[in-house]
C-alpha positions, 0 to 999 in steps of 0.5 A, a space after each residue: 079743339 082748334 076753333 072757338 065754339 060754345 059747348 052747345 054748338 052742334 052745327 057743322 059743315 061736315 061730320 065724319 063717322 070714324 077716326 081710322 085711316 080714312 076718317 082721319 084723312 077725310 076730316 083733315 081734308 075737309 077742315 083744310 078746305 075751310 069746312 067746319 068739321 066734326 070727327 066722331 070716334 068710338 074710342 079716343 085712344 084708338 085713333 088711327 089704330 092698327 090692330 092687326 099688323 102695324 105695317 105700312 106700304 107693300 105692293 098694294 098699300 104702298 101705292 095708295 099711301 103715295 097717292 094720298 100723300 100727293 093729295 096732301 094727306 098725312 098717312 105717309 108723313 106719320 109713317 115716316 115719323 113713327 117707323 121702326 123698320 123699313 125695307 124695300 121689297 122685291 129688290 132682286 126683281 124689276 122696278 115695277 114690283 118693288 115696294 117700300 114697306 115699314 113697320 110702325 110703332 102703333 102707339 106712337 102712330 096713333 098718338 101722332 094722328 090724334 095730335 094732327 086732328 086735335 091741332 087742326 084748324 076747323 076740326 073737332 075730334 069728339 067721342 061719340 057712337 053714331 047711331 042714326 043718319 038724319 034725313 029730311 026731304 031726301 037730304 042728309 042733314 046730320 047724325 044722332 049719337 048714342 047719347 041722343 045728341 043731334 049733330 047737324 051737318 051739310 054732309 056726312 062721311 061714313 068711314 066705319 071700317 069693320 064696324 058695320 054689323 061687324 062680327 069676329 070669328 075665333 075658331 068655331 066661335 063668333 061674336 058681334 064686334 067692330 074689332 076685338 073688345 069693341 061693339 059693332 055699329 049695328 044701329 048705324 047699320 040699320 039706319 043705312 039699310 033704312 035709307 036703302 043701302 045694301 050692307 055687305 061684309 068683307 072678311 079680314 084675317 088676323 094671324 094668331 099671336 105666338 109666345 115669345 118664349 116658345 121661339 128659337 131665335 137662333 134658328 131665325 134670320 134677322 132682318 134689320 132696317 134698311 141702310 138707305 134713308 127711305 121715306 114714304 112721303 114726297 115731302 120727306 124724301 132726302 
């Protein structure tokens, strides 16, 4: 918490639901513009988490990261601070298809982003499961969490990722989940539907993990990090 406030103060300019990559950037952006911001997360230990593949960049995401960086975001800077391997892809092809990609330390990245939020002026990071978006006279006025706490706000930003009516499929089995081991945001989903929003679902695929002892490393080609001092952030470039 970076601004002084009594514990029962529940009035904010902006409430951000979710502390993944989008929620982090949204919260930081509004706070830096001077708006009193609350960021709610379902797990204080998975802020900015990369559960599937801790990779940043590539032909598509690399462009997005650079754009967010140019607008003052933190994803590129945090990637540069926590990367453990970085390579330029498609170096044998033309410049148009080359792309920077890094593997990050997922735990260090999460802690770095959490620290950014906790030390940002005008921003409060708090545990909470948003269950309802409050609307009065056709206008959004706040959020209610699973504890029944009513947070008032002039604007609500929804960055729930895979949690809206989320499901996990493992083989032929399926279960409700935002991601493995975490509950989906079903009540928030219903709240959005009650407001007239249509809810869809996009599929993401997570590859199976393999057992290290089952790998013949002698038959594999080692890929070390690049010798060049690559950086994702314009502010970190040599």
